[in-house]
N, C-alpha and C positions, 0 to 999 in steps of 0.2 A: 294794654291800650285798647280803647273801644274803637270800633270801625269808623265812627264819625271823626275821631281824632286823626286816624290814619288817612282818611279821605281828605280831610282838611289840610294835612301836611302835603299830600300829593298835589292838591289844587294850588296851594300856596307856592310850591316848588315850580309848577307850570307857569303861574303868573309872574313870579320873580324872574325866572329864566327867560320868559317871553319879553318882559320889560328890558332886561339886560341885552338880549340879542337884538331887539328892536332898536334900542338906543345905540348900541355899537355899530349896527349896520346902517343906521340912519333911516330905517323904515318904521319908525315908531308910530304908526297910524293904527286906527281902529281895525282896518283891514288886516294888517300884519298880526295884531293881537288875536283877531278871530281865527286867522289861519294857523297861528301857533297853537292855540287852544284846540282847534279842530284836528290838528295833526295827532295829538294824543288821543282824542276821541276816536279818530279813524282807526288807530291801532287797536283800540278797545272794540270798535265795531267789527273789525276783522276777527278779533278774538272771539266775540260772542257768536258770530256767524259760524266760525270754525267749530266751536264747542256747543252748538245749539242742541245736539243730541243728548247732552247731559242735563239740560234744564228740567225736563219733565221727570227725572229720576229723584229729584230732591223734594222734600216737604218744604212748604213755605215757612220761612223763619218767623219766629215770634220774638218781638223786642230785639231784633238784630242789632240796632244801633246802640243798644246798651250792653251787649255781650262783650266779653274780653276776647281779643284776637291776638294770636302770636304774630310776631313780626319777622320770623326767620324766613329765609328764602324758600324753604320747603312749603310753607303755608301761603306764600304769595299768590299762587294759583287759586287756592281756595278762597282767599280774601276777595279777589276780583270776581270769581264765580258766585260767591255768596252775596256780594254787593249787587251784582246784576240780578240775581235771583230775588233779592229783596225788592228791587225796583219792579221786576216782572210781577211778583205776587201782589204788589200794592198798586200798580198802575195799569198794566196791560197784560191780561192773561194769554193773549195770543203767543207770547214768547214761550209759553209752556209747550207749545206744539211745534216740534222741529220742522214740520213741513209748511208752516205758516208763511205767507208771502211777506210778513213784516221783516223777515230776515233779508229778503231781496231789497226792501227799502233801506235797511241798515247797510247792506253791501253797496248799494248804489251811492249812498251818502259817503261812505268811506272812499269809494273810487273817485267821486267828485272832489273830495278833499285833496287827493293825490293830484288830480288834474288841475285843481285851483293852485296848488303849489307850483306845478310846472308852468302854468300860465303866469303866475306872479313873478317867477324867476326869469321868465323869457319874454316878459311884456306881452303875453298872449291875452286871450279874451276872458279876463278875470271876471268882469261884471256879467257876462253871459253865463258863465259857469255858476256865479253866485245866484243868479236868477234860477238856474236849474236846481241848485241846492234848496232854495226857498220853495220851489214847486214840489220837490220830492218830500220835503218835510211837511208841507201843507197837505199833501196827499196822505201822509201818515195820519194826521189829525182828522182829515175827512173820513178816513176808514175806521176811525175809532168809534165804536158804538157802545151802548150801555152793556151789552152782553160780553164785551171784551174787558170791561172794567170790573174791578172787585166791587161787589155790592154788599152793603151800602157804601157809597163813596165816602171815604174817610178824609181827614185833613192831610194825611200822608199822600193819598192819591192826588189830591189837588196840588200839593207842593211838588210832587214828582212831575205832574203834567205842566206846571208852570215852569219848572226847570227845562223840560223838553221844548217849551214854547220859545226858548232862547234861539232855536234854530229857525224861527220865523222872525222874531223881533230884531235880532242883530243883523241878519242880511238885509231886512227892510231898512234899518237905520243906515247901514253902509251904502245901500243903493240910493237912498234919499239924499245922502250927503255928496254923492258923486257929481 
């Protein structure tokens, strides 16, 4: 199976489970869907922050999305590490430096997601925390410069950055509907 298929399966699983949990709990809103999706992303962000020392040791993958990957549990770690490394090499080279402050941005976002869940479940200040998430992610984009990007900027880079922009677009949409 190629990595894109595996990633699509995981994403579909998150979406279907989020719709199911949202429907069963009666919280089927865009906010719930965003929180559900972000829960999995936060786990991944904790993972990349914890494993940041490994990123600079690997060569950037070539044609990663077309390679065959094993789906056994032993290679699960490598799949997620290689997927993140593909993103890093194609969109933001700061992730290759284990002491880069982008890991603090990732960690802050992951912590904000945990706090958002606590606020959501306890009727706390969800929208203030959502503003915080929006600001942290905007800060990430404001610190992204040409020297951090792979040059020349490829279609992959643009696609990866558009995906990352969801952390600005979705919170803005939720906050505007409030």
